[in-house]
MIZAKOL-633403 format. One record per residue: z, y negated, x of N, C-alpha, C in turn; chain; residue in three letters. Coordinates in steps of 0.001 Angstrom, whole numbers, plus 500000, padded with zeros to 6 digits. Layout:
BEGIN
MIMAR:Z:Y:X:Z:Y:X:Z:Y:X:A:ala
...
//
This chain:
BEGIN
MIMAR:529755:493588:509252:528631:494384:509757:527354:493547:509715:A:unk
MIMAR:526629:493551:510816:525366:492820:510895:524217:493813:511060:A:unk
MIMAR:523151:493582:510312:521978:494444:510342:520772:493600:510733:A:unk
MIMAR:520077:494012:511778:518917:493261:512254:517696:493541:511376:A:unk
MIMAR:516836:492539:511241:515588:492716:510496:514468:491966:511185:A:unk
MIMAR:513258:492356:510852:512058:491624:511233:511150:491528:510022:A:unk
MIMAR:510372:490458:509946:509321:490391:508935:507976:490226:509628:A:unk
MIMAR:506985:490828:509018:505622:490706:509532:504678:490536:508356:A:unk
MIMAR:503515:489967:508628:502444:489903:507645:501448:491006:507984:A:unk
MIMAR:501120:491805:506975:500325:493021:507171:498956:492864:506514:A:unk
MIMAR:497947:493473:507136:496560:493419:506705:495980:492021:506869:A:unk
MIMAR:496375:491368:507959:495841:490054:508282:496008:489801:509765:A:unk
MIMAR:495203:488908:510317:495424:488440:511688:495886:486987:511690:A:unk
MIMAR:496254:486489:510496:496669:485098:510357:498064:485037:509745:A:unk
MIMAR:498987:484420:510435:500350:484292:509916:500337:483558:508568:A:unk
MIMAR:501157:484046:507649:501273:483548:506282:500102:483967:505400:A:unk
MIMAR:499304:484912:505877:498320:485591:505052:498778:487029:504864:A:unk
MIMAR:497939:487843:504276:498270:489250:504117:499483:489485:503238:A:unk
MIMAR:500130:490622:503459:501271:491026:502641:502535:491043:503494:A:unk
MIMAR:503517:490199:503193:504742:490181:504001:505568:491440:503791:A:unk
MIMAR:506206:491881:504859:507045:493078:504850:508303:492805:505654:A:unk
MIMAR:509444:493271:505144:510689:493244:505915:510968:494649:506430:A:unk
MIMAR:511360:494730:507684:511660:496014:508328:513074:495965:508884:A:unk
MIMAR:513865:496972:508539:515188:497156:509123:515048:498264:510154:A:unk
MIMAR:514915:497944:511449:514617:498979:512441:515731:500000:512628:A:unk
MIMAR:516970:499639:512299:518090:500581:512407:518908:500496:511126:A:unk
MIMAR:518639:501438:510218:519333:501458:508927:520481:502459:508913:A:unk
MIMAR:520897:502910:510094:521989:503872:510178:523244:503307:509513:A:unk
MIMAR:523862:504105:508650:525099:503680:508010:524920:502947:506700:A:unk
MIMAR:523692:502577:506367:523458:501896:505092:523367:502923:503960:A:unk
MIMAR:523998:502617:502849:523892:503468:501667:522607:503139:500923:A:unk
MIMAR:522219:504028:500006:521050:503761:499178:521240:502473:498385:A:unk
MIMAR:522448:502251:497870:522723:501029:497130:522560:499790:497983:A:unk
MIMAR:523008:499849:499231:522850:498700:500122:521377:498451:500436:A:unk
MIMAR:520626:499532:500646:519191:499365:500901:518510:498689:499717:A:unk
MIMAR:518835:499142:498515:518220:498546:497336:518619:497072:497190:A:unk
MIMAR:519880:496763:497493:520340:495378:497402:519634:494496:498431:A:unk
MIMAR:519451:495007:499634:518751:494241:500677:517302:494002:500272:A:unk
MIMAR:516648:495042:499733:515266:494873:499275:515191:493830:498165:A:unk
MIMAR:516179:493834:497268:516212:492821:496222:516422:491422:496776:A:unk
MIMAR:517221:491325:497821:517482:490020:498446:516220:489461:499101:A:unk
MIMAR:515489:490320:499818:514234:489851:500414:513222:489511:499314:A:unk
MIMAR:513228:490315:498255:512340:490096:497105:510872:490098:497505:A:unk
MIMAR:510544:490884:498521:509153:491123:498883:508679:492369:498138:A:unk
MIMAR:507385:492640:498196:506904:493810:497470:507562:495083:497992:A:unk
MIMAR:507806:495160:499308:508560:496287:499866:509364:495874:501084:A:unk
MIMAR:510435:496628:501316:511256:496537:502522:511440:497969:503033:A:unk
MIMAR:511345:498158:504342:511507:499511:504896:512801:499616:505697:A:unk
MIMAR:513349:500827:505691:514591:501138:506387:514336:502347:507284:A:unk
MIMAR:514542:502150:508580:514180:503158:509566:515424:503935:509978:A:unk
MIMAR:515339:505258:509858:516427:506171:510209:515937:507171:511245:A:unk
MIMAR:516850:507831:511952:516408:508858:512897:515664:509970:512162:A:unk
MIMAR:514662:510569:512793:513922:511641:512127:514779:512897:511972:A:unk
MIMAR:514508:513645:510910:515176:514938:510754:514654:515923:511788:A:unk
MIMAR:513356:515818:512091:512704:516668:513093:512410:515808:514313:A:unk
MIMAR:512956:516152:515472:512744:515312:516664:511290:515220:517097:A:unk
MIMAR:510424:516060:516550:509003:515958:516873:508356:514747:516202:A:unk
MIMAR:509069:514153:515233:508528:513001:514512:509143:511705:515025:A:unk
MIMAR:508543:510584:514666:508995:509283:515172:510253:508807:514464:A:unk
MIMAR:510260:508879:513130:511367:508304:512359:511296:508797:510929:A:unk
MIMAR:512424:508673:510233:512445:508778:508783:512385:507346:508244:A:unk
MIMAR:511518:507106:507272:511337:505760:506738:511529:505800:505224:A:unk
MIMAR:512430:504951:504740:512636:504796:503302:512081:503445:502877:A:unk
MIMAR:511454:503418:501698:510707:502247:501247:511221:501829:499874:A:unk
MIMAR:511588:500551:499761:512121:500033:498504:511354:498804:498046:A:unk
MIMAR:511024:498758:496749:510617:497514:496116:511906:496779:495719:A:unk
MIMAR:511813:495583:495141:513050:494921:494700:513836:495709:493654:A:unk
MIMAR:513212:496716:493005:513885:497428:491921:513977:498937:492091:A:unk
MIMAR:513188:499531:492999:513157:500990:493048:512686:501471:494418:A:unk
MIMAR:513050:502720:494733:512565:503358:495957:511226:504028:495674:A:unk
MIMAR:510309:503946:496634:509001:504563:496514:508905:505774:497433:A:unk
MIMAR:508152:506796:497026:507974:507960:497898:507039:507683:499068:A:unk
MIMAR:506193:506665:498945:505167:506367:499935:504607:504998:499616:A:unk
MIMAR:504145:504288:500621:503442:503023:500412:502627:502724:501652:A:unk
MIMAR:501624:501876:501495:500691:501649:502585:501109:500576:503561:A:unk
MIMAR:501227:499314:503083:501512:498249:504047:502885:498411:504696:A:unk
MIMAR:503891:499026:504032:505153:499280:504739:505007:500234:505925:A:unk
MIMAR:504147:501234:505804:503934:502140:506920:503201:501460:508069:A:unk
MIMAR:502132:500736:507726:501364:500035:508758:502250:499029:509484:A:unk
MIMAR:503013:498239:508719:503870:497229:509335:505015:497820:510127:A:unk
MIMAR:505629:498895:509633:506738:499520:510352:506256:500136:511657:A:unk
MIMAR:505094:500765:511625:504524:501307:512861:504285:500205:513882:A:unk
MIMAR:503777:499071:513414:503530:497915:514282:504833:497440:514921:A:unk
MIMAR:505899:497316:514122:507185:496833:514638:507762:497805:515667:A:unk
MIMAR:507770:499101:515357:508364:500074:516277:507556:500187:517567:A:unk
MIMAR:506226:500145:517437:505390:500238:518631:505566:499017:519517:A:unk
MIMAR:505670:497847:518917:505890:496631:519711:507252:496653:520389:A:unk
MIMAR:508259:497222:519698:509596:497315:520292:509628:498354:521406:A:unk
MIMAR:508811:499387:521266:508753:500437:522278:509889:501433:522209:A:unk
MIMAR:510716:501330:521155:511851:502255:521029:512218:502396:519562:A:unk
MIMAR:512803:503542:519229:513260:503790:517868:514489:504690:517937:A:unk
MIMAR:515632:504157:517565:516897:504894:517591:517143:505558:518961:A:unk
MIMAR:516923:504754:519994:517229:505204:521345:516172:506069:521989:A:unk
MIMAR:515088:506339:521291:514014:507149:521865:512777:506280:522069:A:unk
MIMAR:512053:506491:523167:510872:505663:523411:509769:505943:522401:A:unk
MIMAR:509065:504892:522023:507869:505005:521192:506687:504725:522107:A:unk
MIMAR:505970:505773:522465:504866:505640:523406:503609:506270:522804:A:unk
MIMAR:502492:506007:523446:501241:506557:522952:500759:505814:521719:A:unk
MIMAR:499711:506345:521125:499083:505678:519992:499166:506480:518704:A:unk
MIMAR:500082:507447:518630:500254:508240:517421:501727:508306:517038:A:unk
MIMAR:502018:508040:515771:503366:508126:515224:503334:509002:513981:A:unk
MIMAR:504493:509555:513633:504619:510333:512402:505922:509933:511721:A:unk
MIMAR:505813:509477:510467:506987:509090:509684:507283:510156:508633:A:unk
MIMAR:508559:510436:508452:509021:511333:507395:509341:510488:506159:A:unk
MIMAR:508712:510821:505031:508948:510073:503792:509085:511027:502613:A:unk
MIMAR:509500:510516:501488:509701:511349:500314:508417:512095:499964:A:unk
MIMAR:507264:511419:500092:505986:512027:499738:505509:513047:500759:A:unk
MIMAR:506111:513063:501938:505681:513975:502994:505563:513260:504321:A:unk
MIMAR:504874:513886:505243:504671:513303:506573:503500:512323:506549:A:unk
MIMAR:503702:511175:507186:502666:510142:507239:502270:509914:508699:A:unk
MIMAR:501123:510434:509132:500652:510180:510500:500009:508802:510602:A:unk
MIMAR:500217:508143:511732:499634:506824:511960:499027:506754:513337:A:unk
MIMAR:497926:506011:513450:497289:505713:514724:497413:504227:514992:A:unk
MIMAR:497653:503881:516249:497770:502484:516661:496488:502033:517350:A:unk
MIMAR:496203:500737:517262:495104:500141:518011:495662:499004:518858:A:unk
MIMAR:495163:498882:520062:495657:497877:521007:494527:496977:521476:A:unk
MIMAR:494900:495764:521844:493995:494841:522520:494712:494306:523738:A:unk
MIMAR:494104:494474:524896:494717:494066:526162:496119:494661:526320:A:unk
MIMAR:496273:495911:525853:497538:496622:526004:498579:496334:524939:A:unk
MIMAR:498292:495402:524021:499253:495029:522980:498829:495599:521642:A:unk
MIMAR:499774:496197:520911:499469:496761:519602:499144:495632:518619:A:unk
MIMAR:498003:495759:517938:497587:494726:516977:497391:495280:515572:A:unk
MIMAR:497251:496603:515438:497005:497161:514116:497413:498624:514084:A:unk
MIMAR:497477:499157:512874:497798:500567:512682:497002:501090:511498:A:unk
MIMAR:496782:502414:511499:496073:503058:510400:496805:504330:510030:A:unk
MIMAR:496994:504563:508730:497697:505757:508275:496741:506716:507594:A:unk
MIMAR:497124:507983:507625:496475:509004:506815:497367:509282:505616:A:unk
MIMAR:496798:509312:504427:497590:509534:503223:498331:510865:503304:A:unk
MIMAR:499578:510905:502819:500378:512127:502953:499977:513236:502004:A:unk
MIMAR:499181:512904:500975:498778:513910:500002:497289:513767:499701:A:unk
MIMAR:496632:514865:499309:495214:514771:498942:495030:514031:497635:A:unk
MIMAR:493822:513565:497414:493492:512857:496185:493687:513762:494974:A:unk
MIMAR:494435:513254:493994:494567:513938:492712:494224:512959:491598:A:unk
MIMAR:493560:513462:490573:493175:512652:489427:493979:513084:488217:A:unk
MIMAR:494405:512099:487412:495233:512385:486255:494582:511969:484960:A:unk
MIMAR:495398:511494:484030:494932:511128:482699:494033:509895:482745:A:unk
MIMAR:493217:509767:481721:492424:508554:481520:492996:507762:480348:A:unk
MIMAR:492714:506455:480339:493170:505580:479258:491970:504932:478583:A:unk
MIMAR:492127:504624:477334:491092:503963:476564:490825:502580:477161:A:unk
MIMAR:489542:502254:477454:489242:500932:478020:489749:499769:477170:A:unk
MIMAR:489745:499921:475837:490234:498844:474989:491734:498626:475172:A:unk
MIMAR:492474:499717:475326:493915:499622:475579:494162:498933:476914:A:unk
MIMAR:493389:499328:477917:493556:498751:479251:493182:497275:479245:A:unk
MIMAR:492111:496928:478557:491701:495524:478493:492819:494661:477920:A:unk
MIMAR:493462:495112:476859:494577:494361:476287:495749:494288:477253:A:unk
MIMAR:495937:495341:478046:497040:495396:479007:496872:494364:480113:A:unk
MIMAR:495616:494102:480515:495376:493218:481660:494749:491885:481238:A:unk
MIMAR:494801:491557:479943:494364:490250:479481:492877:490004:479563:A:unk
MIMAR:492068:491066:479418:490620:490930:479498:489972:491444:478214:A:unk
MIMAR:488661:491252:478105:487897:491787:476994:487443:493209:477330:A:unk
MIMAR:487265:494062:476334:486755:495415:476620:485452:495403:477409:A:unk
MIMAR:484601:494385:477209:483336:494306:477949:483547:494076:479436:A:unk
MIMAR:484740:493614:479828:485029:493405:481254:485331:494710:481982:A:unk
MIMAR:485603:495786:481229:485951:497076:481820:484681:497902:482004:A:unk
MIMAR:484469:498420:483207:483314:499275:483496:483798:500719:483537:A:unk
MIMAR:483156:501571:482735:483561:502985:482678:482387:503910:482965:A:unk
MIMAR:481430:503435:483769:480245:504239:484068:480559:505307:485106:A:unk
MIMAR:481114:504899:486237:481443:505888:487284:482698:506668:486950:A:unk
MIMAR:483649:506005:486331:484869:506663:485869:485532:505778:484830:A:unk
MIMAR:486205:506349:483845:487000:505544:482914:488261:505065:483624:A:unk
MIMAR:489031:504167:483039:490348:503857:483616:491128:505161:483793:A:unk
MIMAR:491565:505412:485024:492095:506735:485349:493293:506633:486275:A:unk
MIMAR:494262:507501:486065:495388:507632:486983:494958:508491:488164:A:unk
MIMAR:495302:508037:489366:494962:508783:490573:496040:508523:491613:A:unk
MIMAR:496112:509419:492604:497185:509314:493589:496797:509986:494895:A:unk
MIMAR:497283:509400:495985:497351:510063:497289:498789:509973:497810:A:unk
MIMAR:499736:509903:496885:501146:509762:497237:501891:508892:496251:A:unk
MIMAR:501209:507903:495681:501733:507061:494599:500700:507015:493486:A:unk
MIMAR:501153:507073:492237:500249:507017:491088:499962:505575:490697:A:unk
MIMAR:498667:505267:490536:498219:503979:490023:497147:504220:488970:A:unk
MIMAR:496976:503246:488091:495853:503266:487169:494712:502480:487801:A:unk
MIMAR:493534:503113:487916:492377:502493:488562:491376:502054:487504:A:unk
MIMAR:491008:500772:487591:490139:500165:486588:489052:499382:487303:A:unk
MIMAR:487789:499772:487082:486677:499007:487633:486293:497913:486655:A:unk
MIMAR:486049:496704:487192:485692:495561:486358:484229:495187:486548:A:unk
MIMAR:483729:494409:485593:482310:494071:485578:481958:492919:486499:A:unk
MIMAR:482937:492057:486834:482603:490870:487616:483805:490385:488411:A:unk
MIMAR:483492:489620:489431:484547:488979:490224:485316:487980:489358:A:unk
MIMAR:484634:487328:488416:485298:486372:487532:486329:487076:486661:A:unk
MIMAR:486009:488268:486182:486965:489026:485374:488188:489392:486203:A:unk
MIMAR:487975:489775:487437:489102:490099:488311:490016:488891:488465:A:unk
MIMAR:489429:487718:488646:490229:486502:488815:490996:486139:487546:A:unk
MIMAR:490456:486488:486367:491100:486137:485103:492227:487091:484719:A:unk
MIMAR:492279:488243:485300:493214:489279:484859:494667:488817:484968:A:unk
MIMAR:495462:489215:483977:496891:488901:483954:497587:489965:483122:A:unk
MIMAR:498463:490723:483752:499049:491884:483089:500077:491485:482049:A:unk
MIMAR:500029:492126:480895:501032:492002:479843:502114:493053:480102:A:unk
MIMAR:503307:492612:480505:504356:493545:480884:504763:494449:479725:A:unk
MIMAR:504779:493924:478505:505177:494748:477368:504192:495880:477125:A:unk
MIMAR:502906:495581:477230:501902:496633:477044:501899:497612:478208:A:unk
MIMAR:502164:497109:479421:502275:498004:480574:503433:498977:480381:A:unk
MIMAR:504573:498466:479937:505736:499329:479722:505460:500374:478648:A:unk
MIMAR:504646:500016:477652:504323:500950:476575:503414:502070:477048:A:unk
MIMAR:502396:501729:477836:501380:502720:478199:501541:503277:479609:A:unk
MIMAR:502174:502512:480496:502350:502954:481891:503776:502679:482343:A:unk
MIMAR:504763:503377:481793:506146:503186:482242:506311:503605:483699:A:unk
MIMAR:507427:503234:484295:507643:503455:485728:507539:504918:486121:A:unk
MIMAR:507880:505823:485212:507809:507246:485566:506396:507805:485478:A:unk
MIMAR:505451:506960:485075:504059:507412:484975:503175:506834:486076:A:unk
MIMAR:503432:505598:486471:502604:504955:487499:503354:503798:488110:A:unk
MIMAR:502992:503468:489350:503568:502295:490006:503017:501028:489378:A:unk
MIMAR:501714:501013:489095:501113:499811:488539:499644:500002:488246:A:unk
MIMAR:498961:498882:488030:497541:498852:487688:496766:498270:488857:A:unk
MIMAR:495720:498975:489277:494888:498517:490385:493484:498238:489844:A:unk
MIMAR:493116:496966:489844:491813:496534:489364:490896:496293:490558:A:unk
MIMAR:489603:496611:490396:488694:496384:491530:487287:496099:491026:A:unk
MIMAR:486502:495480:491912:485122:495144:491597:484331:495110:492907:A:unk
MIMAR:483065:495500:492846:482195:495380:494011:482058:493910:494390:A:unk
MIMAR:482023:493646:495692:482008:492264:496182:480775:492016:497038:A:unk
MIMAR:480230:490797:496916:479150:490390:497810:479629:489348:498818:A:unk
MIMAR:480955:489213:498943:481509:488275:499916:481311:488819:501325:A:unk
MIMAR:481048:487967:502299:480768:488441:503657:481893:489310:504204:A:unk
MIMAR:481538:490479:504668:482493:491362:505330:483425:492109:504402:A:unk
MIMAR:483278:491959:503092:484164:492630:502127:483302:493354:501095:A:unk
MIMAR:483516:494665:500967:482719:495472:500045:483318:495513:498645:A:unk
MIMAR:484650:495430:498573:485355:495551:497297:486478:494527:497278:A:unk
MIMAR:486665:493863:496127:487828:493009:495924:488747:493689:494905:A:unk
MIMAR:490061:493572:495123:491001:494264:494241:492240:493412:493983:A:unk
MIMAR:492958:493773:492906:494267:493189:492608:495160:494308:492086:A:unk
MIMAR:496462:494233:492422:497410:495254:491961:498627:494591:491347:A:unk
MIMAR:498975:495038:490138:500104:494501:489392:501129:495615:489160:A:unk
MIMAR:502384:495361:489515:503453:496336:489301:504737:495629:488876:A:unk
MIMAR:504716:494871:487783:505891:494079:487404:507113:494923:487052:A:unk
MIMAR:506912:496150:486584:508064:496988:486238:508843:497398:487479:A:unk
MIMAR:508182:497389:488631:508843:497670:489907:509303:496392:490607:A:unk
MIMAR:509210:495262:489912:509631:494000:490508:508570:493338:491350:A:unk
MIMAR:507324:493762:491205:506210:493193:491971:505171:492662:490970:A:unk
MIMAR:505296:491394:490543:504332:490861:489565:502892:491037:490012:A:unk
MIMAR:502625:490743:491295:501328:491038:491909:501536:491228:493401:A:unk
MIMAR:500803:492173:493967:500949:492516:495379:499772:491943:496169:A:unk
MIMAR:500024:491276:497294:498906:490730:498064:498028:491787:498738:A:unk
MIMAR:498585:492963:499026:497802:494043:499651:498553:495340:499444:A:unk
MIMAR:497886:496326:498884:498546:497577:498523:497838:498734:499199:A:unk
MIMAR:498375:499155:500340:497737:500232:501090:497693:501527:500322:A:unk
MIMAR:498801:501872:499633:498841:503157:498929:497877:503178:497753:A:unk
MIMAR:497599:502018:497141:496606:501963:496065:495194:502041:496624:A:unk
MIMAR:494936:501343:497713:493578:501320:498255:493222:502579:499034:A:unk
MIMAR:494220:503276:499579:493904:504544:500241:493494:505581:499195:A:unk
MIMAR:493994:505434:497967:493532:506285:496870:492205:505796:496323:A:unk
MIMAR:492038:504474:496239:490779:503917:495745:489601:504405:496578:A:unk
MIMAR:489725:504399:497900:488603:504850:498727:488313:506323:498468:A:unk
MIMAR:489361:507107:498200:489148:508503:497852:488445:508650:496515:A:unk
MIMAR:488846:507833:495536:488210:507872:494221:486738:507470:494324:A:unk
MIMAR:486441:506440:495113:485057:505998:495267:484212:507068:495954:A:unk
MIMAR:484792:507786:496912:484067:508892:497534:483879:510039:496543:A:unk
MIMAR:484903:510278:495736:484846:511371:494749:483702:511182:493763:A:unk
MIMAR:483485:509952:493284:482464:509725:492265:481060:509588:492849:A:unk
MIMAR:480947:509515:494165:479619:509485:494789:478960:510865:494655:A:unk
MIMAR:477635:510927:494576:476968:512214:494363:476925:513118:495598:A:unk
MIMAR:477067:512541:496795:476961:513350:498009:478089:514382:498072:A:unk
MIMAR:477759:515584:498502:478784:516610:498671:479507:516449:499997:A:unk
MIMAR:478841:515866:500990:479446:515594:502293:479250:514116:502594:A:unk
MIMAR:480352:513445:502922:480285:511986:503028:481445:511458:503854:A:unk
MIMAR:481176:510460:504680:482221:509627:505270:481987:508216:504744:A:unk
MIMAR:482945:507727:503982:482813:506416:503338:483823:505464:503960:A:unk
MIMAR:483335:504383:504560:484198:503367:505166:483883:502015:504530:A:unk
MIMAR:484914:501344:504021:484739:500064:503353:485872:499115:503745:A:unk
MIMAR:485571:497826:503771:486599:496803:503886:486938:496315:502478:A:unk
MIMAR:488218:496418:502124:488679:496027:500796:489489:494742:500907:A:unk
MIMAR:489158:493777:500087:489913:492533:500041:490933:492562:498917:A:unk
MIMAR:492080:491976:499155:493108:491853:498118:493919:490594:498420:A:unk
MIMAR:494554:490044:497411:495399:488870:497609:494666:487553:497667:A:unk
MIMAR:493344:487556:497547:492575:486318:497653:492920:485363:496518:A:unk
MIMAR:493157:485912:495324:493484:485052:494190:494941:484600:494206:A:unk
MIMAR:495722:485086:495162:497115:484677:495324:497293:483696:496467:A:unk
MIMAR:496213:483413:497196:496317:482569:498381:496845:483296:499591:A:unk
MIMAR:496847:484652:499557:497269:485454:500706:496188:486491:500985:A:unk
MIMAR:495035:486052:501497:493927:486986:501699:494291:488120:502656:A:unk
MIMAR:493958:489332:502234:494235:490532:503005:492944:491331:503154:A:unk
MIMAR:492807:491979:504297:491644:492837:504547:492146:494209:504979:A:unk
MIMAR:491767:495210:504195:492209:496573:504436:491002:497420:504812:A:unk
MIMAR:491115:498135:505916:490030:498998:506368:490277:500400:505824:A:unk
MIMAR:489401:500837:504914:489589:502095:504199:488515:503098:504598:A:unk
MIMAR:488908:504378:504606:487978:505444:504994:488323:506713:504221:A:unk
MIMAR:487299:507396:503768:487482:508685:503100:486489:509690:503671:A:unk
MIMAR:486920:510936:503747:486069:512027:504214:485942:513055:503099:A:unk
MIMAR:484710:513403:502791:484409:514334:501700:483595:515498:502253:A:unk
MIMAR:484028:516712:501948:483345:517911:502427:483204:518906:501281:A:unk
MIMAR:481983:519444:501138:481710:520430:500087:482132:519929:498709:A:unk
MIMAR:481935:518633:498470:482219:518061:497171:483663:517694:496927:A:unk
MIMAR:484529:517811:497939:485958:517527:497760:486417:516514:498797:A:unk
MIMAR:487180:515515:498353:487749:514529:499279:488888:515203:500043:A:unk
MIMAR:488751:515272:501360:489714:516024:502172:490668:515127:502953:A:unk
MIMAR:490343:513843:503105:491231:512942:503851:490917:511509:503486:A:unk
MIMAR:491972:510686:503432:491803:509257:503193:492692:508487:504162:A:unk
MIMAR:492217:507308:504573:492903:506505:505573:492874:505033:505159:A:unk
MIMAR:493915:504293:505572:493943:502837:505352:494624:502184:506543:A:unk
MIMAR:494111:501049:506981:494720:500370:508119:494365:498903:508156:A:unk
MIMAR:494961:498216:509125:494676:496803:509285:495574:496173:510333:A:unk
MIMAR:495342:494914:510552:496069:494168:511574:497384:493620:511033:A:unk
MIMAR:498267:493230:511948:499581:492699:511588:499924:491509:512470:A:unk
MIMAR:500793:490632:511942:501253:489452:512673:502766:489326:512497:A:unk
MIMAR:503549:489233:513599:504999:489030:513452:505301:487625:512944:A:unk
MIMAR:506373:487508:512136:506700:486210:511539:508133:485800:511844:A:unk
MIMAR:509137:486578:511415:510540:486172:511607:511374:487345:512088:A:unk
MIMAR:512564:487026:512575:513568:488033:512895:514931:487415:512695:A:unk
MIMAR:515935:488279:512441:517277:487765:512221:518239:488876:511888:A:unk
MIMAR:519378:488505:511317:520393:489491:510946:520861:489248:509525:A:unk
MIMAR:521302:490337:508895:521855:490305:507553:523347:490567:507662:A:unk
MIMAR:524142:489755:507005:525594:489933:506995:525987:490832:505826:A:unk
MIMAR:526677:491939:506136:527198:492831:505120:528708:492889:505184:A:unk
MIMAR:529350:493070:504040:530804:493190:504014:531237:494522:504637:A:unk
//
């Protein structure tokens, strides 16, 4: 049995930048075990498997795997999968037309919008499948030890280190400087103690940036899921933009920011984030960016 795949770089317009993604456009007949094994073989932060939708009104059912576990939702896999299907113009024998897609995922329905240049799809943007929710907070000293920093590097003015989600749970930590962000290095043993896999996907660190065209720089570590560091994490940043809107004093707000990630890994990524806040509540969050095709081929299965 041969299974076709494509890889693309997501949240970049430059090949070999951004976050690489493997897409299996036709995962019909694959078992969950085979999907997990294929994701482990690619050893990218995520691999997606496209199945026919349960509801014909939707584009596809999409399953997302890290090298070690299935995720209910993720950002760059959705953006990249939408890019691949739109460029192909078909999905499981049905045409993919227009600029709107809807994926069925464990976390719920994920709507996506496409952007074109000269008639060719170049980027996609998703709406988070769930509203912003805030969870437990962690002691800054505990978090500092977890990420190899000093307690003074942790900023807890706008919010303490806090669990938050728009489909995936992450721990959000604001840092005092760009230098602290660059120095961070997660201690897997301490992460397992305080943030086991059933509590959060990983730790998302961020800091305000004065770099041209980038408002925020971030890094995401999820070693328990087989992702020591992720070059670009849409599901973390789509929640981050919601959290940043939440802590702003305005009761009504549209907040749009460009978030950088992966710069300290040599894979610079730019994520376009947007949050809408009404009557003091964040009602919608979005994340998107450009994509570049890289490889295609087949996988041999017994």
